[in-house]
C-alpha positions in Angstrom: 83.8 159.8 62.8 85.5 156.6 63.9 86.5 154.3 61.1 85.2 150.7 61.4 87.7 148.0 62.4 87.0 146.3 59.0 88.9 149.1 57.3 92.2 147.7 56.0 94.2 150.7 57.4 93.0 149.9 60.9 92.7 146.1 60.6 96.3 145.4 59.5 98.0 147.2 62.6 95.4 145.6 64.9 96.0 142.1 63.6 99.8 142.7 64.0 99.2 144.0 67.5 97.1 141.0 68.4 99.8 138.7 67.2 102.4 140.6 69.2 100.3 140.4 72.3 99.8 136.6 71.9 103.5 136.2 71.3 104.2 138.2 74.4 101.9 136.1 76.5 103.4 132.9 75.1 106.9 134.1 75.9 106.0 135.1 79.5 104.3 131.8 80.0 107.4 129.9 78.6 109.5 131.9 81.0 107.3 130.8 83.9 107.5 127.2 82.7 111.3 127.2 82.6 111.4 128.8 86.1 109.0 126.2 87.5 110.9 123.4 85.9 113.9 124.2 88.2 111.8 122.5 90.8 113.3 124.5 93.7 116.8 123.0 93.0 118.1 126.5 93.0 117.5 128.9 96.0 115.1 131.7 95.1 117.6 134.5 95.4 120.2 132.6 93.3 117.5 131.9 90.6 116.4 135.5 90.4 119.9 136.8 90.4 121.2 134.6 87.6 118.1 135.1 85.4 118.1 138.8 86.2 121.8 139.2 85.1 121.1 137.5 81.8 117.9 139.4 81.2 119.4 142.8 82.1 122.3 142.3 79.7 119.9 141.4 76.9 117.5 144.3 77.7 120.5 146.6 77.8 121.6 145.5 74.4 118.0 145.9 73.0 117.7 149.4 74.6 121.1 150.4 73.1 120.1 149.2 69.6 116.8 151.1 69.8 118.5 154.2 71.3 116.2 154.0 74.3 118.8 154.8 77.0 117.9 158.2 78.4 119.0 159.6 81.7 117.8 163.2 81.2 114.4 162.5 82.8 112.5 164.7 85.2 112.6 164.0 89.0 108.9 163.1 88.8 109.6 160.4 86.2 112.6 159.0 88.1 110.4 158.8 91.2 107.7 156.9 89.3 110.4 154.6 87.7 111.7 154.0 91.2 108.2 153.1 92.5 107.7 150.8 89.5 111.1 149.1 90.1 110.3 148.5 93.8 106.9 147.0 92.8 108.7 144.8 90.2 111.0 143.5 93.0 108.0 142.6 95.1 106.2 141.1 92.2 109.2 139.0 91.2 109.8 137.7 94.8 106.2 136.8 95.5 105.3 135.6 92.0 108.3 133.3 91.6 107.8 131.9 95.1 104.2 131.1 94.4 105.1 129.7 91.0 107.5 127.2 92.5 104.9 126.0 94.9 101.5 125.9 93.1 100.2 124.8 89.6 101.1 127.1 86.8 97.5 127.5 85.5 96.1 128.3 88.9 98.7 131.1 89.4 98.1 132.4 85.9 94.4 132.4 86.4 94.7 134.5 89.5 96.9 137.0 87.6 94.1 137.5 85.0 92.3 139.7 87.6 94.9 142.4 86.9 92.8 144.5 84.5 90.1 144.6 87.1 92.4 145.6 90.0 94.1 148.3 87.9 90.7 149.7 86.9 89.5 149.7 90.6 92.8 151.1 91.9 92.7 153.9 89.2 89.3 154.9 90.5 90.4 154.9 94.1 93.8 156.5 93.7 93.4 158.7 90.6 89.7 159.4 91.0 89.0 158.0 87.5 85.3 157.6 86.9 84.2 153.9 86.9 80.5 153.4 86.1 78.2 150.9 87.8 78.6 148.4 85.0 82.3 148.2 85.3 82.2 148.2 89.1 79.7 145.3 89.0 82.0 143.5 86.6 84.9 144.0 89.0 83.0 142.7 91.9 81.9 139.6 89.9 85.5 139.1 88.8 86.7 139.1 92.4 84.1 136.5 93.1 85.7 134.4 90.3 89.1 134.9 92.0 87.7 133.6 95.3 86.6 130.4 93.5 90.3 129.9 92.6 92.0 130.7 95.9 89.1 129.5 98.1 90.0 131.2 101.3 89.1 129.3 104.4 89.3 125.9 102.6 92.0 123.3 102.2 92.7 124.8 98.8 93.9 128.1 100.2 97.6 128.0 101.1 100.4 130.5 101.9 101.3 130.4 98.2 97.8 131.5 97.2 98.4 134.5 99.5 101.8 135.1 97.8 100.0 135.1 94.4 97.5 137.7 95.7 100.4 139.9 97.0 102.1 139.7 93.6 98.8 141.0 92.0 98.9 144.0 94.4 102.6 144.6 93.4 101.8 144.4 89.7 98.8 146.7 90.2 101.0 149.4 91.8 103.6 148.8 89.0 101.0 149.4 86.3 99.6 152.5 88.1 103.1 154.0 88.2 103.5 153.4 84.4 100.2 155.2 83.7 101.6 158.4 85.3 104.9 158.3 83.4 105.6 160.9 80.7 105.1 159.6 77.2 108.6 160.6 76.4 110.1 158.0 78.7 111.2 155.0 76.6 109.5 151.8 77.7 112.8 149.8 77.4 114.4 152.3 79.8 111.7 151.5 82.4 112.1 147.8 81.8 115.8 148.0 82.2 115.5 149.9 85.5 113.1 147.3 86.9 115.3 144.4 85.8 118.3 146.1 87.4 116.4 146.6 90.6 115.6 142.9 90.8 119.2 142.0 90.2 120.4 144.2 93.0 117.7 142.8 95.4 118.4 139.2 94.5 122.2 139.8 94.6 122.0 141.2 98.2 119.6 138.3 99.1 122.0 135.7 97.6 124.7 136.8 100.0 122.7 135.4 102.9 122.3 131.9 101.4 124.5 129.0 100.3 124.5 128.8 96.5 123.5 125.4 94.9 125.6 123.8 92.2 124.6 125.0 88.7 124.3 121.8 86.7 124.0 122.0 82.9 120.3 121.3 83.1 119.7 124.1 85.6 121.9 126.5 83.6 119.8 125.7 80.5 116.6 126.3 82.3 117.8 129.7 83.6 119.1 130.7 80.2 115.8 129.6 78.6 113.9 131.7 81.2 116.0 134.8 80.6 115.6 134.4 76.8 111.8 134.2 76.9 111.3 136.9 79.5 113.3 139.4 77.4 111.3 138.5 74.2 108.1 138.8 76.3 109.2 142.3 77.3 110.2 143.2 73.7 106.9 142.1 72.2 104.9 143.8 75.0 106.8 147.1 74.2 106.0 146.6 70.5 102.3 146.1 71.3 102.0 149.6 72.8 103.2 151.0 69.5 101.0 148.9 67.2 97.3 149.3 66.5 94.4 150.1 68.9 95.3 149.1 72.4 91.6 148.6 73.3 91.3 146.1 70.5 94.6 144.3 71.3 94.3 144.2 75.2 91.8 141.2 75.3 94.4 139.0 73.6 96.4 139.0 76.9 94.1 136.3 78.1 95.7 133.9 75.7 98.3 133.6 78.4 95.8 131.5 80.4 95.5 129.1 77.5 99.2 128.7 77.3 99.4 128.1 81.0 96.7 125.4 80.9 98.5 123.6 78.0 102.0 123.9 79.4 100.9 123.1 82.9 99.3 119.9 81.7 102.0 118.8 79.2 105.0 119.7 81.3 103.9 119.2 84.9 100.8 117.0 84.6 98.6 119.6 86.3 95.0 120.3 85.3 92.9 122.8 87.3 89.8 121.7 89.2 86.4 122.5 87.9 86.0 125.4 90.5 89.3 126.9 89.3 88.2 126.7 85.7 84.9 128.3 86.6 86.7 131.1 88.5 89.1 131.7 85.6 86.2 131.9 83.1 84.4 134.4 85.3 87.5 136.6 85.6 88.2 136.5 81.9 84.6 137.3 81.0 84.4 140.3 83.4 87.8 141.5 82.3 86.7 141.4 78.6 83.6 143.3 79.6 85.6 145.9 81.4 87.9 146.4 78.4 84.9 146.7 76.2 83.3 149.4 78.3 86.6 151.3 78.5 86.8 151.1 74.7 83.3 152.5 74.4 84.1 155.4 76.8 87.2 156.2 74.7 85.1 156.4 71.6 82.4 158.6 73.1 
């Protein structure tokens, strides 16, 4: 028999997990804010390389302290880590490019479709069963996304396409993680991905002329690296605390942070259609998570 969530033994870890999830989303959004605040004053490859170096060093230190550095992994796990790392490279390139050229809240709202794309991709790739209720929610969620990107209108730009490509990359990344052995440390996976981004950005930076790194820009890059590492750390802790099906909906607090920071820092506020689209995506995402939770209990 499944214990009710009101039981203290279940509630305490779930509340801690929810707080960790909200902290993770806040840190990732702060990272996005620091990156966007550079305003394109640093070339993209230089920006990714500098942040990646700092983040990789911090993640390496964190992995060392938690004894999460393991290299005796199977060929299958290394292949999946490689796929995840390549997906991370694509996600970083397309996401940061879109971030520098479109409102923070709009981009974050598009990314909220990820639970729906992962569920759909799992059904298509892994033949996981997705009932008609969840499939309907996915289709409605995609309609909400169309309200945000508005293809065929003046609101649709190249950067909107970049945002959608980053969603595809992150979906592939998450699918690869689902197939990893449970014995693979999360921080080892994160470190591999961060290193891949550094190598990619480092090679790309050889083809460009570096911009001067002023104290302001250096501070923004350091702030971005600091928050992205804590975002990764909290997200790792989330997976080890409480009931994931209870905690997962709190990832949508990232949209609230994006709305507030986009308005306070950059003076951006989404249009009514964008807010409607975001609300539809969040509602269908929550319903999908709810249905998955019921299936796990049955």
